[in-house]
C-alpha positions as CSV (number, residue, x, y, z in Angstrom):
1,M,80.6,3.1,-85.3
2,S,79.6,7.4,-86.5
3,T,78.2,8.8,-84.0
4,A,77.1,11.3,-86.7
5,I,73.1,12.1,-87.5
6,K,72.4,10.8,-90.8
7,P,70.4,13.5,-92.6
8,K,66.2,13.8,-93.0
9,H,66.2,11.6,-95.8
10,I,63.1,14.7,-96.8
11,G,62.2,13.1,-100.7
12,R,60.9,10.1,-98.2
13,N,59.2,12.4,-95.6
14,I,56.8,13.9,-98.7
15,S,56.4,10.0,-99.3
16,R,55.3,8.6,-96.2
17,I,53.3,11.9,-95.5
18,R,51.9,11.5,-98.9
19,E,50.5,7.9,-98.5
20,L,49.3,8.3,-94.8
21,K,46.7,11.0,-96.2
22,D,45.5,8.2,-99.3
23,M,47.2,10.4,-102.2
24,K,48.7,9.2,-105.4
25,Q,51.6,10.5,-106.8
26,E,49.6,11.8,-109.6
27,A,46.7,14.1,-106.9
28,L,49.4,15.5,-106.0
29,A,51.6,15.7,-109.2
30,Q,48.9,17.2,-110.8
31,A,48.3,19.5,-108.2
32,L,51.6,21.3,-108.3
33,G,51.1,21.0,-112.2
34,M,53.9,18.9,-112.4
35,S,54.4,15.4,-114.4
36,Q,53.9,11.9,-112.2
37,Q,57.8,11.3,-112.6
38,A,59.4,14.6,-111.4
39,I,57.0,13.8,-108.1
40,S,58.4,9.9,-107.9
41,V,62.1,11.7,-108.5
42,I,61.6,14.9,-105.5
43,E,60.5,11.5,-103.3
44,N,64.1,9.7,-104.7
45,S,65.9,12.8,-103.6
46,E,67.3,13.1,-100.0
47,T,67.1,17.0,-100.2
48,V,64.0,19.7,-102.0
49,D,64.7,23.2,-103.0
50,E,62.6,25.1,-99.9
51,Q,60.2,27.2,-102.4
52,K,59.7,23.8,-103.9
53,L,59.0,22.8,-100.6
54,I,56.6,25.5,-100.0
55,E,54.5,24.7,-102.8
56,I,54.5,20.7,-101.5
57,A,54.2,21.5,-98.5
58,K,50.7,23.6,-98.8
59,A,49.2,20.3,-101.7
60,L,49.4,18.6,-99.3
61,E,48.2,20.6,-96.4
62,V,50.7,20.3,-93.9
63,S,53.5,22.5,-92.9
64,V,57.5,22.5,-94.0
65,E,58.4,21.6,-90.7
66,A,55.7,18.8,-90.3
67,I,57.8,17.1,-93.2
68,K,61.3,18.5,-92.4
69,N,60.5,17.0,-88.4
70,F,58.0,13.7,-89.9
71,S,59.1,10.2,-88.7
72,D,57.4,7.2,-88.8
73,E,58.5,6.7,-84.9
74,G,56.2,10.7,-84.8
75,V,53.2,8.3,-86.6
76,V,52.9,5.5,-84.1
77,N,52.3,7.8,-80.9
78,Y,50.6,10.1,-82.4
79,F,47.9,7.8,-82.9
80,N,49.4,5.5,-80.0
81,S,47.9,8.3,-78.1
82,F,44.7,8.9,-80.1
83,H,43.7,5.5,-79.1
84,D,44.9,5.5,-75.3
85,N,42.4,9.2,-75.3
86,V,39.7,6.8,-76.8
87,V,40.2,4.3,-74.1
88,T,39.9,7.4,-71.3
89,T,37.2,9.0,-72.2
90,G,35.4,6.1,-73.7
91,S,34.4,7.4,-77.1
92,I,35.6,9.3,-79.7
93,F,33.3,12.3,-79.6
94,A,32.9,12.5,-75.9
95,T,34.3,16.1,-76.2
96,N,32.2,16.7,-79.3
97,C,28.9,15.6,-78.2
98,T,26.6,18.8,-76.9
99,F,23.2,16.9,-76.0
100,N,23.0,13.8,-74.0
101,P,22.6,11.0,-76.0
102,L,19.9,9.3,-74.0
103,D,18.1,12.6,-73.8
104,K,17.6,11.8,-77.6
105,V,17.0,8.1,-77.1
106,V,14.0,9.0,-74.5
107,E,12.9,12.2,-76.6
108,L,12.4,9.4,-79.9
109,Y,10.4,7.1,-78.0
110,E,8.2,9.3,-76.0
111,R,7.5,11.0,-80.0
112,L,6.7,7.6,-81.6
113,V,5.0,6.7,-78.8
114,Q,2.5,9.3,-78.6
115,A,2.0,8.3,-83.1
116,E,0.9,4.9,-82.0
117,K,-1.8,7.0,-79.2
118,E,-2.6,8.3,-82.7
119,K,-2.6,5.6,-84.9
120,V,-5.0,3.9,-82.2
121,E,-7.5,6.8,-81.7
122,Y,-8.2,7.0,-85.8
123,L,-8.4,3.1,-85.8
124,E,-11.3,3.1,-82.9
125,K,-12.6,6.2,-85.3
126,L,-13.1,4.2,-88.1
127,L,-14.7,0.9,-86.5
128,N,-16.7,3.5,-84.2
129,G,-17.8,4.7,-87.8
130,K,-16.5,8.5,-86.8
């Protein structure tokens, strides 16, 4: 049994990142000014030229290091930590919320009540002949 570390398959990493971004080979090819077949060849290659890797990383909006160090386990860990954060905070928006949602509900309710009062006053004026 060999203990040598297997080199990363850069093409496979590119493919997985592209898929996670819900991008088709055609879209990546267009962004790079290449054919879909050329993207397929790259994604089947264990190694990719450094300059081409820089261009691909830019098109995928990730760093070259993200492509080189990509792992399925890392993605699972990322989403698990995201899930844990949602569970602990109670809401994915908890850190971005700059107002109390309950205050907004009360404000809306008060505006609805005021609108109803105005409607009742208007109808009473109509019934009483102004």
